[in-house]
C-alpha positions in Angstrom: 35.0 22.1 -64.7 35.9 21.5 -68.3 35.5 24.0 -71.1 34.5 22.4 -74.4 34.5 24.1 -77.7 32.5 22.3 -80.3 32.1 22.9 -84.1 29.8 20.7 -86.0 29.3 21.0 -89.8 26.6 19.3 -91.9 26.2 20.0 -95.6 27.8 23.4 -95.3 26.0 24.4 -92.1 28.2 25.2 -89.2 26.9 24.9 -85.7 29.3 26.5 -83.2 28.8 26.1 -79.5 31.0 26.9 -76.6 29.7 25.9 -73.2 30.8 24.6 -69.8 29.9 21.2 -68.5 30.1 20.4 -64.8 30.6 16.6 -64.6 29.4 16.4 -61.1 26.1 18.1 -62.0 25.7 16.1 -65.3 26.4 12.8 -63.6 24.6 12.9 -60.3 21.9 15.5 -59.8 20.2 12.8 -58.0 22.7 12.6 -55.1 20.2 14.1 -52.7 18.0 11.0 -53.2 20.7 8.3 -52.6 19.1 7.1 -49.4 16.4 5.5 -51.6 18.9 2.8 -52.8 19.3 1.3 -49.3 15.6 0.3 -49.3 15.7 -1.2 -52.9 15.5 -5.0 -53.0 18.4 -6.6 -54.8 16.5 -9.6 -56.2 13.3 -9.0 -58.2 11.7 -11.1 -60.9 12.3 -9.4 -64.3 8.7 -9.5 -65.5 7.5 -8.0 -62.2 10.1 -5.3 -62.5 8.8 -4.2 -65.9 5.2 -4.2 -64.6 6.4 -2.2 -61.5 8.2 0.4 -63.6 5.1 0.9 -65.8 2.9 1.3 -62.8 5.4 3.8 -61.3 4.8 6.2 -64.1 1.2 6.6 -62.9 2.3 7.3 -59.3 4.7 10.1 -60.1 3.3 13.2 -58.4 6.4 15.4 -57.9 10.1 15.7 -58.7 11.2 13.4 -55.9 9.1 10.6 -57.3 10.5 11.0 -60.8 14.1 11.1 -59.6 13.6 8.1 -57.3 12.2 6.2 -60.2 15.1 7.2 -62.5 17.6 6.0 -59.8 15.8 2.7 -59.6 15.6 2.3 -63.4 19.4 2.8 -64.0 20.2 0.1 -61.5 17.7 -2.4 -62.7 19.0 -5.5 -64.5 18.1 -6.0 -67.3 17.7 -2.3 -68.0 14.2 -0.9 -68.9 13.8 0.0 -72.5 14.8 3.3 -73.9 11.0 3.9 -74.4 10.5 3.7 -70.6 13.3 6.2 -70.0 11.8 8.5 -72.6 8.4 8.3 -70.9 10.0 9.3 -67.7 11.8 12.2 -69.4 8.4 13.3 -70.9 6.9 13.5 -67.4 9.8 15.6 -66.1 9.5 17.9 -69.1 5.7 18.3 -68.4 6.6 19.1 -64.8 9.1 21.8 -66.2 12.1 20.2 -64.6 14.3 20.6 -67.7 17.6 20.7 -65.9 16.9 17.4 -64.3 16.3 15.8 -67.7 19.6 17.1 -68.9 21.5 15.9 -65.8 19.8 12.4 -66.0 20.7 12.1 -69.6 24.3 12.9 -68.7 24.2 10.1 -66.2 22.8 7.7 -68.8 25.6 8.5 -71.1 28.2 7.9 -68.4 26.6 4.5 -67.6 26.5 3.6 -71.3 22.8 3.2 -71.4 21.3 3.1 -74.9 19.6 6.3 -76.2 17.5 7.0 -79.3 16.3 9.8 -81.5 13.2 10.6 -79.3 15.3 10.9 -76.2 17.9 13.2 -78.0 15.0 15.4 -79.2 13.7 15.6 -75.6 17.1 16.7 -74.3 17.6 19.2 -77.1 14.2 20.6 -76.3 15.0 20.8 -72.6 18.1 22.8 -73.3 16.0 25.2 -75.5 13.3 25.5 -72.8 16.1 26.4 -70.4 17.0 29.2 -72.8 20.3 27.5 -73.6 19.9 27.0 -77.3 23.7 27.0 -77.7 23.8 23.7 -75.7 20.8 22.5 -77.8 23.0 22.9 -80.9 25.8 21.0 -79.2 23.5 18.0 -79.1 24.0 17.6 -82.9 27.4 16.2 -82.2 25.8 13.5 -80.0 23.4 12.6 -82.8 26.4 12.2 -85.1 28.4 10.2 -82.6 25.5 7.8 -82.0 24.8 7.4 -85.8 21.4 9.0 -85.4 20.4 11.4 -88.2 18.8 14.6 -87.0 15.7 15.5 -88.9 13.0 18.2 -89.3 11.9 17.6 -85.7 15.3 18.4 -84.2 15.8 21.4 -86.4 12.3 22.8 -85.6 13.1 22.5 -81.9 16.3 24.5 -82.4 14.5 27.2 -84.5 11.9 27.5 -81.7 14.8 27.8 -79.2 16.3 30.7 -81.2 13.0 32.5 -81.3 12.6 32.0 -77.5 15.9 33.8 -77.0 14.8 36.5 -79.4 17.5 35.5 -81.9 15.1 36.2 -84.7 17.8 36.8 -87.4 19.6 33.6 -86.5 16.3 31.6 -86.6 15.3 33.0 -90.0 18.8 32.5 -91.4 18.8 28.9 -90.3 15.4 28.3 -91.8 16.5 29.9 -95.1 19.6 27.8 -95.2 17.6 24.6 -94.7 15.3 25.4 -97.6 17.9 26.9 -99.9 20.4 23.9 -99.6 17.6 21.2 -99.4 19.0 20.0 -96.1 15.5 19.0 -95.1 12.0 19.6 -96.4 10.2 22.0 -93.9 6.9 20.5 -92.7 3.8 22.2 -91.4 5.2 22.3 -87.9 8.4 24.0 -89.0 6.6 26.6 -91.0 4.2 27.2 -88.1 7.2 27.6 -85.7 8.9 30.2 -87.9 5.6 32.1 -88.7 4.6 32.1 -85.1 8.0 33.4 -84.0 7.9 36.2 -86.6 4.3 37.2 -86.0 4.8 37.5 -82.2 7.7 39.9 -82.8 5.7 42.1 -85.1 7.1 40.9 -88.4 3.7 40.7 -90.1 4.9 41.1 -93.7 7.4 38.3 -93.4 4.8 36.1 -91.8 2.4 36.8 -94.7 5.3 36.2 -97.2 5.9 32.7 -95.8 2.2 31.9 -96.3 2.7 32.7 -100.0 5.9 30.7 -100.1 4.2 27.6 -98.7 1.6 27.8 -101.5 4.4 27.3 -104.0 6.0 24.4 -102.2 5.0 20.8 -101.5 3.8 21.6 -98.0 0.5 23.5 -98.4 -1.0 25.9 -95.9 -3.5 24.4 -93.5 -6.1 25.9 -91.1 -3.4 26.2 -88.5 -1.1 28.2 -90.8 -3.9 30.5 -91.9 -4.8 31.0 -88.2 -1.3 32.3 -87.4 -1.4 34.9 -90.2 -5.0 35.9 -89.5 -4.3 36.3 -85.7 -1.2 38.4 -86.5 -3.1 40.6 -88.9 -5.9 41.1 -86.4 -3.5 42.0 -83.5 -1.8 44.5 -85.9 -5.2 46.1 -86.9 -5.1 44.8 -90.5 -8.7 43.6 -90.2 -9.6 43.9 -93.9 -6.7 41.7 -95.0 -7.6 39.2 -92.3 -11.2 39.0 -93.6 -9.8 38.5 -97.1 -7.7 35.6 -95.9 -10.9 34.1 -94.3 -12.6 34.3 -97.7 -9.5 32.8 -99.4 -9.6 29.8 -97.0 -13.2 29.1 -97.9 -12.6 29.3 -101.6 -9.7 26.8 -101.3 -11.7 24.5 -99.1 -9.6 25.0 -96.0 -12.1 25.1 -93.2 -11.9 27.9 -90.6 -12.1 26.8 -87.0 -12.9 28.3 -83.6 -9.4 29.9 -83.4 -9.9 31.6 -86.7 -13.2 33.2 -85.7 -11.9 34.1 -82.2 -9.0 36.0 -83.7 -11.3 38.0 -86.0 -13.9 38.7 -83.3 -11.1 39.9 -80.9 -9.8 42.2 -83.6 -13.1 43.7 -84.5 -14.1 44.0 -80.8 -11.1 46.1 -80.1 -12.0 48.5 -82.8 -15.7 48.6 -81.7 -17.0 47.2 -85.0 -19.9 45.5 -83.4 -21.9 44.8 -86.5 -19.0 42.8 -87.9 -18.5 41.0 -84.6 -22.2 40.1 -84.7 -22.0 38.8 -88.3 -18.9 36.7 -87.5 -20.6 35.3 -84.4 -23.6 34.1 -86.5 -21.4 32.9 -89.3 -19.4 30.6 -87.0 -22.6 29.2 -85.6 -24.0 28.5 -89.1 -20.8 26.6 -89.8 -21.4 24.5 -86.7 -18.5 26.1 -84.9 -19.8 27.0 -81.5 -18.4 29.9 -79.4 -16.4 29.0 -76.4 -15.6 30.9 -73.2 -12.8 32.8 -75.0 -15.2 34.0 -77.7 -17.6 35.4 -75.1 -14.9 36.9 -73.0 -13.5 38.7 -76.0 -16.9 40.3 -76.7 -17.5 41.1 -73.0 -14.0 42.7 -72.8 -14.6 44.9 -75.8 -17.9 46.1 -74.4 -16.4 46.9 -71.0 -13.6 48.9 -72.6 -16.3 51.0 -74.3 -18.0 51.5 -70.9 -21.0 49.3 -71.9 -20.8 47.1 -68.8 -24.5 46.4 -68.6 -24.4 45.1 -72.2 -21.4 43.0 -71.2 -23.5 41.5 -68.3 -26.3 40.7 -70.8 -23.8 38.8 -73.0 -22.7 36.8 -69.9 -26.3 35.9 -69.3 -26.7 34.7 -72.9 -23.4 32.9 -72.6 -24.9 30.8 -69.7 -28.1 30.2 -71.6 -25.9 28.8 -74.5 -24.4 26.3 -72.0 -21.0 28.0 -71.8 -20.0 28.6 -68.2 -18.3 31.9 -67.4 -14.8 31.6 -65.8 -12.9 33.8 -63.5 -11.7 35.9 -66.5 -15.3 36.7 -67.4 -16.1 38.0 -64.0 -12.7 39.9 -63.7 -13.4 41.7 -67.0 -16.9 42.8 -65.9 -15.5 43.8 -62.5 -12.8 45.9 -64.1 -15.4 47.5 -66.3 -17.4 48.7 -63.3 -14.2 49.8 -61.5 -13.2 52.0 -64.4 -16.6 53.7 -64.1 -16.2 54.0 -60.3 -19.2 51.8 -59.7 -17.8 49.8 -56.8 -21.1 48.6 -55.5 -21.8 46.8 -58.8 -18.2 45.6 -58.9 -18.6 44.1 -55.4 -21.9 42.5 -56.5 -20.1 40.7 -59.4 -17.3 39.6 -57.0 -20.0 38.1 -54.7 -21.8 36.4 -57.6 -18.6 34.7 -58.6 -18.3 33.2 -55.2 -22.0 32.1 -55.3 -21.1 30.2 -58.6 -18.3 28.4 -56.7 -15.7 30.2 -58.9 -12.7 31.1 -56.8 -11.5 34.7 -57.2 -7.8 34.9 -58.2 -5.1 37.4 -57.6 -6.4 39.6 -60.4 -9.9 39.7 -58.9 -8.6 41.1 -55.7 -6.2 43.5 -57.6 -9.2 44.9 -59.5 -11.2 45.5 -56.4 -8.2 47.0 -54.5 -7.5 49.3 -57.4 -11.1 50.4 -57.5 -11.3 51.2 -53.8 -8.0 53.1 -53.9 -9.3 55.3 -56.8 -12.4 56.0 -54.7 -10.0 56.8 -51.7 -11.6 54.0 -49.7 -8.3 52.7 -48.3 -9.7 50.8 -45.4 -11.7 48.6 -47.7 -8.6 48.2 -49.9 -6.4 47.2 -47.0 -9.0 44.7 -45.8 -9.0 43.0 -49.2 -5.2 43.1 -49.2 -5.1 41.2 -45.9 -7.7 38.7 -47.3 -5.3 37.9 -50.2 -2.7 36.5 -47.8 -5.4 34.6 -45.9 -6.5 33.0 -49.1 -2.9 31.8 -49.7 -2.2 34.2 -52.6 1.1 36.0 -52.9 0.5 39.8 -53.3 2.1 41.0 -56.5 4.0 44.2 -57.1 1.1 45.7 -59.0 -1.3 45.4 -56.1 1.4 46.7 -53.7 2.0 49.7 -55.9 -1.7 50.4 -56.0 -2.0 50.4 -52.2 1.1 52.5 -51.8 -0.2 55.1 -54.2 -3.6 55.1 -52.6 -2.1 55.7 -49.1 -0.1 58.7 -50.4 -3.1 60.2 -52.2 -5.2 60.3 -49.0 -2.2 61.8 -47.1 -1.5 58.7 -44.9 2.3 59.2 -45.2 3.2 57.1 -42.1 1.0 54.2 -43.2 2.6 54.4 -46.7 6.1 54.3 -45.4 5.3 51.4 -43.0 3.6 49.5 -45.9 6.7 50.0 -48.1 8.9 48.6 -45.2 6.6 45.6 -45.0 6.9 45.1 -48.7 10.7 44.9 -48.3 10.4 42.5 -45.3 8.1 40.2 -47.4 10.8 40.3 -50.2 8.6 42.0 -52.7 11.1 43.7 -54.8 10.3 47.3 -55.6 10.7 48.4 -59.2 11.0 51.7 -61.0 7.2 52.3 -60.8 7.3 51.7 -57.0 10.1 54.3 -56.5 8.2 56.8 -58.8 5.1 56.3 -56.6 7.2 57.0 -53.5 8.8 60.1 -55.0 5.5 61.4 -56.3 3.9 60.7 -52.9 6.5 62.6 -51.0 6.4 65.6 -53.4 2.6 65.8 -53.4 2.6 65.9 -49.6 5.3 68.6 -49.5 8.1 66.2 -48.2 10.7 67.5 -50.6 13.7 66.7 -48.4 12.5 63.0 -48.0 12.0 62.8 -51.8 15.4 64.1 -52.6 17.0 61.8 -49.9 15.5 58.8 -51.7 16.4 60.1 -55.1 20.1 60.6 -54.2 20.1 57.1 -52.6 18.9 55.6 -55.8 21.4 57.6 -57.8 24.3 56.4 -55.8 23.1 52.8 -56.2 22.7 53.3 -59.9 19.7 51.0 -59.7 16.3 51.8 -61.3 17.5 55.2 -62.4 15.6 55.4 -65.7 14.1 58.6 -67.2 10.8 58.0 -65.5 12.5 58.3 -62.2 14.0 61.7 -63.2 10.6 62.8 -64.6 9.0 62.2 -61.2 11.8 64.2 -59.5 11.8 67.1 -62.0 7.9 67.3 -61.9 7.9 67.2 -58.1 10.5 70.0 -57.8 8.7 72.2 -60.3 5.4 71.8 -58.5 7.0 72.6 -55.2 8.5 75.8 -56.7 12.1 74.4 -56.7 12.5 75.2 -60.4 16.2 75.9 -60.3 17.0 72.5 -58.9 14.6 70.8 -61.4 16.4 72.7 -64.2 19.8 71.6 -63.0 18.7 67.9 -63.0 17.2 68.3 -66.5 20.4 69.8 -67.9 22.5 67.0 -66.4 20.5 64.1 -67.9 22.7 63.8 -71.0 25.8 63.6 -68.7 24.5 60.4 -67.1 23.5 58.8 -70.4 19.8 59.5 -70.3 17.8 61.3 -73.0 14.7 63.4 -72.1 11.5 62.0 -73.5 8.2 63.7 -74.4 7.1 63.7 -70.8 10.4 65.2 -69.6 10.2 68.1 -72.0 6.5 68.7 -71.2 7.2 68.8 -67.5 10.0 71.3 -68.0 7.9 73.4 -70.3 5.2 73.4 -67.7 7.9 74.4 -65.1 8.9 77.4 -67.2 5.2 78.4 -67.6 4.6 78.2 -63.8 7.6 80.6 -63.4 6.2 82.9 -66.0 9.1 82.2 -68.4 7.0 81.8 -71.5 9.7 82.7 -74.0 11.9 80.0 -72.5 9.0 77.5 -72.6 8.6 78.2 -76.4 12.4 77.9 -76.8 12.4 74.5 -75.2 9.4 73.4 -77.4 11.5 74.2 -80.5 14.6 72.4 -79.0 12.3 69.4 -78.3 11.2 69.3 -81.9 14.8 69.7 -83.2 15.9 66.7 -81.1 13.3 64.6 -82.8 11.0 64.3 -79.8 7.6 65.2 -81.0 5.2 67.2 -78.7 1.7 65.9 -78.1 -1.6 67.6 -77.2 -0.6 67.8 -73.6 2.6 69.8 -74.4 0.7 72.3 -76.5 -2.1 72.7 -73.9 0.6 73.4 -71.2 1.9 76.4 -73.2 -1.6 77.7 -74.0 -2.5 77.5 -70.3 0.7 79.3 -69.4 -0.3 82.2 -71.7 -3.8 82.3 -70.3 -2.7 82.3 -66.6 -0.2 85.1 -67.4 -3.0 87.0 -69.2 -0.8 87.2 -72.3 -3.6 87.0 -74.9 -1.8 88.6 -77.8 1.1 86.1 -77.4 -1.3 83.3 -77.2 -3.0 84.4 -80.4 0.4 84.5 -82.1 1.3 81.0 -80.8 -2.1 79.6 -82.0 -1.5 81.0 -85.5 1.9 79.1 -85.4 0.1 76.0 -84.4 -2.5 76.2 -87.2 -2.6 72.8 -88.8 -1.2 70.9 -85.8 -3.3 67.9 -84.8 -4.1 68.9 -81.2 -7.2 70.1 -79.4 -7.8 72.0 -76.1 -8.4 69.9 -73.0 -11.0 70.7 -70.4 -8.6 72.8 -68.2 -7.7 75.0 -71.2 -11.4 75.4 -72.1 -12.2 76.4 -68.5 -9.5 79.1 -68.5 -10.7 80.4 -71.9 -14.3 81.0 -70.7 -13.6 84.4 -69.0 -11.2 85.5 -71.7 -13.7 84.9 -74.5 -16.5 86.6 -72.6 -14.4 89.8 -72.9 -13.1 89.2 -76.4 -15.5 87.2 -78.6 -13.2 87.5 -81.6 -11.0 84.9 -80.0 -13.7 82.3 -80.5 -13.1 82.2 -84.3 -9.4 81.9 -83.8 -9.6 78.9 -81.4 -12.5 77.1 -83.2 -10.1 74.7 -84.9 -8.7 73.6 -81.6 -12.0 72.8 -79.8 -14.0 70.5 -82.0 -15.2 68.3 -79.2 -15.6 71.1 -76.7 -17.2 73.7 -78.9 -20.8 72.9 -77.8 -19.7 72.9 -74.1 -17.9 76.3 -74.6 -21.1 77.8 -76.2 -23.2 76.6 -73.2 -20.7 78.0 -70.7 -20.7 81.3 -72.5 -24.5 81.3 -72.4 
């Protein structure tokens, strides 16, 4: 192993890379395939060789085929052209075998085989796709050594690599330096790379600023550039600005395309602005831009989120009439819509119709059904589907396993839940923090406090998956099992282990104080929560009000509500139910609480007769 430290400077830019090269790996990744050579003829006509290499590209089906062909090519005389090697590297990259590209390039260097700019770009890109942008920068020294100038393509690859490793500041600084020092003229692809990298990480204003910067330069914005900005604005909820940009495109003669309209339709669907969705839909058709499956799926998803699943089915029927075939995503979205409404018969009907259309259900299809059955406490149906997943050759994911585990605990099948968890471990499905929270919650809800604490202490000793959510589950479980002192001790010790209580932690503890009748302490913790910069939400306030009501401390509750006047929270259904009997005896309370029950006022009036 040799440690190489490289510093490369061009026009004032310094690229520093320190990396390790294993010569055995760089030179011969292909050692496992050496048996191929014994069967290779030693005398072949050169023209037939070239024809054979060309045909071989079409026959590459897997990594073994690609590596065998590379071994053959490097030992052919005369050598195939660098174009042929580049074609082979492109195939390997498409197969996502980036490390093999890097290793084979190393062997070519060792053998002295000619390389060109295209090949160097491919190797640089392979490093970046491996999340080794440092090694990507080290390739600049090879460009220099070979007398090959690196250009906007190479630098764009490196900028994309920096974004992929979330080195946003480095990517932006490199781009600024290139522009400021006129090292290269950014083209549309480089602008798109920077803007896409920024927008995907929430830097919407900077993305928008680059659009305006392009307008002042020689590389003008195109439809693709506008699409990046419009999509970012829509995802951020800035729909009015996105529509203004659409109008700007039209005025400048830059034609919107399907992606433009899909972004806008997706944005307006998520905010239930169906009239604007409808107008955009007709506008795109009038411009001879026809909706695709993504367009329809976007509208269908928006309707299902609103609970309008029948309308979503109607859109799917129209979709088919328009000659756009639904895909598995379409069916999954509608299935999920019915599952959220607890309509499992209709969900199962959609699942069956998908099979009738010869569309194979995927992992998500089964996960939706399993989740729906678990929520309805139909665990036998859920388990049957879980077994069907394996029979279909799918790998059960952690989300589906967590759903089953939670369902088993909720129906009190403790033994089955523990056995299922053991089978998860045997199948090498790695449990995460959510899995352990489900286990702890399941033990506590079924009164198995000792088992829960045994698991908790085991996780604490391992110092694995011990995040605040795990402690929230334990504190909540102890409070609900009337082990408040233990819960309070764990809460007080959070800061000692480097964890900070979040809004959920404080709300759980406030509820614990209320359950113990310690209402002054609950109010004190509320104040401490606010002092620590952790803002309470409607759940927190409702917990305290319910504490006053259960303790029949009406005057204290009135005082608390006066303190809360102007706070943006409303009573939930549990609070309203507790209030009914109180208001029946003291109608003056109705005026005091009217500000906190806007959506429940009518219900409360009905309940009071």
